[in-house]
C-alpha positions in Angstrom: -12.4 1.7 -32.7 -10.0 -0.9 -31.3 -7.4 1.5 -31.4 -9.6 3.7 -28.9 -10.2 0.8 -26.6 -6.9 -0.7 -26.5 -5.6 3.3 -25.7 -8.5 3.2 -22.8 -7.4 -0.1 -21.3 -3.6 0.8 -21.6 -4.2 4.1 -19.6 -6.6 2.5 -17.1 -4.0 -0.1 -16.4 -1.1 2.2 -16.4 -3.0 4.4 -13.7 -3.7 2.0 -11.6 -0.3 0.6 -11.4 0.9 4.1 -10.8 -1.8 4.7 -8.1 -0.9 1.3 -5.9 2.5 1.9 -6.2 2.2 5.2 -4.7 0.2 4.4 -1.8 2.4 1.3 -0.6 4.8 1.4 2.2 6.1 -0.3 5.4 5.5 0.6 8.8 7.7 -0.6 12.0 6.2 -1.4 15.7 7.2 0.7 18.7 10.3 -1.2 19.6 10.9 -1.1 15.7 12.0 -5.0 15.6 9.0 -5.8 13.5 7.4 -4.2 10.2 4.9 -4.7 7.8 4.0 -3.4 4.3 0.5 -2.1 3.5 -0.5 -1.3 -0.1 -3.3 1.2 0.2 -3.5 2.5 4.0 -1.5 1.0 7.2 -4.7 1.0 9.1 -6.4 -1.7 6.6 -3.4 -3.9 6.3 -3.9 -7.5 7.1 -1.0 -7.6 9.4 -2.3 -4.7 11.5 -5.9 -6.2 11.7 -4.3 -9.5 13.0 -1.5 -7.7 15.5 1.2 -9.4 13.7 4.0 -7.0 14.9 1.9 -5.5 18.0 1.2 -2.0 18.8 2.4 0.0 16.0 4.1 3.4 16.4 3.3 6.8 15.1 1.9 5.9 11.7 3.1 9.4 10.3 6.5 7.9 10.8 6.1 5.8 7.5 9.0 4.6 5.2 
């Protein structure tokens, strides 16, 4: 039973890391002199919410 629990925890951790790393990225502002990183989605990034880089350009042009 302990092996099953360890295997389940390992699978959950590996899946979580793979999910989060696949959703991370970087977005530049309109003049491309400032950028910020996001973890899940650019619209819910803390930098976006506080307006750290000003108006953001087209979100479909992510890097």
